[in-house]
C-alpha positions in Angstrom: -14.5 -29.7 -12.1 -16.0 -31.3 -9.0 -16.0 -29.7 -5.6 -13.7 -32.3 -4.2 -11.0 -31.2 -6.7 -11.2 -27.7 -5.1 -11.0 -28.9 -1.5 -7.4 -27.6 -1.3 -8.8 -24.1 -1.5 -10.9 -24.6 1.6 -14.3 -23.9 0.0 -16.8 -25.4 -2.4 -16.2 -23.9 -5.8 -19.6 -25.0 -7.0 -21.2 -22.6 -4.4 -18.8 -19.8 -5.6 -19.7 -20.5 -9.2 -23.4 -20.3 -8.5 -23.1 -17.1 -6.6 -20.9 -15.4 -9.2 -23.2 -16.4 -12.0 -26.2 -15.1 -10.1 -24.6 -11.7 -9.5 -22.3 -11.1 -12.4 -24.0 -11.5 -15.8 -22.9 -13.6 -18.7 -20.3 -15.9 -17.1 -19.8 -19.0 -19.3 -18.5 -22.4 -18.5 -16.9 -23.8 -15.3 -14.4 -21.6 -13.4 -10.7 -22.4 -13.3 -9.1 -21.4 -10.1 -5.4 -20.5 -9.6 -4.0 -19.2 -6.3 -1.9 -16.1 -6.7 1.3 -16.5 -4.7 3.2 -13.5 -3.2 2.5 -13.7 0.5 -0.6 -11.6 0.6 -2.3 -11.7 3.9 -5.6 -12.0 2.1 -5.7 -15.2 -0.1 -6.1 -14.2 -3.7 -7.2 -16.3 -6.7 -7.5 -16.0 -10.5 -11.0 -17.2 -11.3 -11.1 -17.7 -15.1 -14.3 -18.4 -17.1 -14.5 -19.2 -20.8 -15.4 -15.6 -21.5 -14.1 -13.5 -18.5 -11.1 -13.3 -16.3 -11.7 -12.4 -12.6 -9.7 -12.0 -9.5 -11.1 -13.1 -6.1 -9.7 -11.8 -2.8 -10.9 -13.2 0.5 -10.2 -13.1 4.2 -8.1 -16.0 5.6 -10.1 -18.6 7.5 -10.4 -18.7 11.3 -10.8 -16.0 13.9 -9.6 -12.6 12.9 -8.7 -9.4 14.7 -11.6 -6.9 14.4 -9.8 -4.5 12.0 -7.6 -7.1 10.2 -8.1 -8.4 6.7 -10.8 -5.9 5.9 -11.4 -6.9 2.3 -14.7 -4.9 2.4 -12.6 -1.7 2.8 -10.5 -2.7 -0.2 -13.6 -3.2 -2.2 -15.2 0.1 -1.0 -12.2 2.3 -1.9 -11.7 0.7 -5.3 -15.4 1.3 -6.0 -15.1 4.9 -4.8 -12.0 5.6 -7.0 -13.5 4.0 -10.1 -14.6 7.4 -11.6 -11.4 9.3 -10.6 -8.0 9.6 -12.4 -6.6 6.9 -10.1 -6.4 3.6 -12.0 -7.9 0.7 -10.0 -9.2 -2.7 -11.0 -13.0 -2.7 -11.7 -14.5 -4.0 -8.4 -17.6 -6.0 -9.3 -19.0 -7.8 -6.3 -18.6 -7.8 -2.5 -20.0 -10.9 -0.7 -20.5 -10.5 3.0 -22.4 -13.8 3.3 -19.8 -16.1 4.8 -21.9 -19.2 4.0 -20.8 -19.0 0.3 -17.0 -19.7 0.8 -16.6 -19.3 4.5 -15.3 -15.7 4.6 -16.0 -12.3 3.2 -14.7 -11.9 -0.3 -14.8 -9.6 -3.3 -14.4 -10.1 -7.0 -12.8 -7.7 -9.5 -12.0 -7.9 -13.2 -8.5 -9.1 -14.0 -6.4 -6.3 -15.4 -3.7 -7.3 -17.9 -0.3 -5.8 -17.3 3.1 -6.1 -15.7 4.0 -6.2 -12.0 7.6 -5.7 -10.9 8.7 -6.8 -7.4 12.2 -5.6 -8.2 12.6 -1.8 -8.2 15.3 -2.0 -10.9 12.6 -3.1 -13.3 14.5 -5.9 -15.0 14.1 -6.3 -18.7 13.1 -2.7 -19.2 15.1 0.0 -21.1 16.6 2.9 -19.2 14.2 5.3 -21.0 11.2 3.2 -20.1 12.4 2.9 -16.5 12.4 6.7 -16.2 8.9 7.0 -17.6 7.6 4.3 -15.3 9.0 6.0 -12.2 7.4 9.3 -13.4 4.1 7.4 -13.8 4.5 6.1 -10.2 5.0 9.6 -8.9 2.1 11.1 -10.9 -0.3 8.3 -10.0 0.4 8.8 -6.2 -0.2 12.5 -6.7 -3.5 11.7 -8.5 -4.6 9.6 -5.5 -3.8 12.5 -3.1 -5.6 15.0 -5.3 -8.9 13.1 -4.9 -11.6 14.9 -2.8 -12.2 12.0 -0.4 -15.5 13.5 0.9 -16.8 13.9 -2.7 -15.8 10.3 -3.4 -18.0 9.1 -0.4 -15.0 8.4 1.8 -15.5 11.0 4.5 -15.8 8.3 7.2 -13.0 6.1 5.8 -10.6 7.0 8.6 -9.9 9.6 11.3 -9.0 13.0 9.7 -6.3 15.0 11.4 -3.3 14.4 13.7 -2.2 11.5 11.6 1.5 11.6 12.5 0.8 12.2 16.2 -1.4 9.2 16.4 1.1 7.1 14.4 4.1 8.0 16.4 2.3 7.0 19.6 1.2 3.7 18.1 4.6 2.7 16.8 6.4 3.8 19.9 4.0 1.6 22.0 4.6 -1.2 19.5 8.4 -0.9 20.0 8.0 -1.2 23.7 5.9 -4.3 23.3 8.1 -6.1 20.8 11.7 -5.0 21.3 14.2 -7.7 21.7 17.2 -5.4 22.3 18.1 -1.8 23.1 18.6 0.6 20.3 19.9 4.1 20.8 18.7 5.2 17.4 15.1 4.2 18.2 15.4 6.0 21.6 16.5 9.1 19.7 13.6 8.8 17.2 11.0 8.3 20.0 12.1 11.6 21.5 12.7 13.5 18.2 9.7 12.7 16.1 6.9 14.1 18.4 8.9 17.3 18.7 9.2 17.8 15.0 5.7 17.0 13.6 5.1 19.5 10.8 2.4 22.2 11.5 0.2 21.3 8.6 -2.6 18.8 9.4 -3.5 17.8 5.8 -5.8 14.8 5.3 -6.0 12.8 2.0 -6.7 9.2 1.0 -3.6 7.3 1.9 -2.8 4.0 0.2 -0.7 2.7 3.1 1.8 0.6 1.1 2.4 2.5 -2.1 5.5 1.1 -3.8 6.6 -0.3 -7.1 5.5 -3.9 -6.3 1.9 -2.7 -5.8 1.6 -1.2 -9.2 0.5 -2.8 -12.5 1.9 -1.3 -15.6 0.5 -1.5 -19.1 1.7 -4.6 -21.0 3.9 -2.6 -23.4 3.7 1.1 -22.3 5.2 2.8 -19.2 1.7 3.6 -17.8 0.2 2.5 -14.5 -3.0 0.7 -15.3 -3.9 -0.4 -11.7 -2.9 0.4 -8.2 -3.1 -2.9 -6.2 -3.4 -4.0 -2.6 -5.5 -1.5 -0.8 -5.6 -3.4 2.5 -3.9 -0.7 4.5 -5.7 2.3 2.9 -7.3 4.9 5.1 -7.5 8.7 5.6 -4.0 9.9 6.4 -1.3 12.3 5.5 -0.2 12.2 1.9 3.5 12.6 2.7 3.4 9.4 4.7 2.7 7.6 1.4 5.4 9.5 -0.4 8.0 8.9 2.2 7.1 5.2 2.3 7.6 5.0 -1.4 10.9 7.0 -1.2 12.4 4.6 1.3 13.6 2.6 -1.7 16.3 5.2 -2.4 17.8 5.0 1.1 17.8 1.2 1.6 20.0 -1.2 -0.2 18.9 -4.1 -2.4 19.5 -6.6 0.4 17.5 -4.4 2.7 13.9 -5.0 1.6 14.7 -4.5 -2.1 15.9 -0.9 -2.1 18.0 0.8 -4.8 20.6 2.7 -2.6 24.1 2.2 -4.0 23.0 1.3 -7.5 24.0 3.2 -10.6 20.7 5.0 -11.0 21.8 7.1 -14.0 22.8 4.0 -15.9 19.5 2.3 -15.0 17.5 5.3 -16.0 16.0 5.6 -12.5 15.5 9.2 -11.2 17.2 10.4 -8.0 15.1 10.5 -4.9 15.0 14.3 -5.2 13.8 14.2 -8.9 11.2 11.5 -8.0 9.9 13.7 -5.2 9.9 16.7 -7.4 7.8 14.8 -10.0 5.3 14.0 -7.3 5.2 17.5 -5.9 4.7 19.0 -9.3 1.6 16.9 -9.9 0.1 17.1 -6.3 -2.3 19.9 -5.5 -1.7 20.1 -1.7 1.5 22.2 -2.0 3.4 20.3 0.7 7.1 19.4 0.6 8.7 16.2 1.8 11.0 16.8 4.7 13.5 14.9 6.8 10.7 14.3 9.3 8.6 12.4 6.9 11.6 10.2 5.9 12.6 9.6 9.5 9.0 8.6 10.4 8.7 6.2 7.5 12.0 4.4 8.3 11.2 4.4 12.1 7.8 2.7 11.3 9.5 0.0 9.3 12.2 -0.5 11.9 9.5 -1.3 14.4 7.7 -3.5 12.0 10.9 -5.5 11.4 11.6 -5.7 15.1 8.1 -7.1 15.7 8.7 -9.8 13.0 12.0 -10.7 14.6 10.3 -10.9 18.1 7.6 -13.2 16.8 10.1 -15.4 15.1 12.1 -15.8 18.3 9.0 -16.4 20.4 7.8 -19.1 18.0 11.2 -20.7 18.0 11.5 -20.0 14.2 14.9 -20.4 12.6 17.2 -18.2 14.6 19.0 -17.1 11.4 15.8 -15.7 9.9 14.9 -13.8 13.1 18.5 -12.5 13.3 18.4 -11.3 9.7 15.1 -9.5 10.3 16.4 -8.0 13.5 19.4 -6.7 11.5 16.9 -5.0 9.1 15.3 -3.3 12.1 18.6 -1.9 13.3 19.5 -0.8 9.8 16.3 1.1 9.2 16.5 2.7 12.7 20.0 3.8 11.8 18.9 5.3 8.5 15.9 7.0 10.2 18.2 8.6 12.8 20.4 10.0 10.0 17.4 12.2 9.0 17.1 13.7 12.5 
């Protein structure tokens, strides 16, 4: 296909094709490109050759904040985890030459499987749901069991004082973005720094570990790839676990949670059972506490408030801003219930 037919993608696919064929052996035919929807901040495409299916992930065009859209970090951590028990897509090529398609990008092999953006796992039997949730817990533990220094990731983030730094960051973010007063946030801002657990464990943290960022085997309840490593860093393992566990304390209309559903009928474990599955597989010996849940919910309350503030400042649909603001209040209320 001619380059003009790919102009909608913002780059010359002929240049991309030449680069990939020069650096990845054996590619046959002309590439077929298909954008992958889903709202990722980093544009993502299926790149399909006659004999091989690839995925390309790139930075968005234009000026970027220094630490934003770090696709090179995504590539690095997937490469580092390739020989560990953590299932990741095979990362093939990182291109830092912006002259090829205008931005940094990397290419990985396409992994075949199922991705569920609904935590109830529609179309799956109750028995399989239970096995898939167990796999989710065990895969997260496998990530946290990796020796990050041995994997070449000793400089992948700042070790130590993770929660202290994060509480400071999100408190400052609240002050910058708040559109209203919230007594629950005020309580959390005072309570969280006073209740940081004594342990100062550092592990690889995914940063957005949840059902929608896992790919399961096409027919079996096994995780075949952990996706979307954009927010990965060195951090505290229980921040990942609490982030994942938020689904049990938020309702379906609140960011797709499962609170209020008949979990037994669905075959989905309770939050306590899910956490126990993780803790049984993790080697760090730490236990999830109310602090970790309060922190995870507080963080998301501030994120939702920031979205609402930006929507209002940009004169976006008031209804959308109001709905997101309501999410901020709901998550702040749920966070305060853990204090």
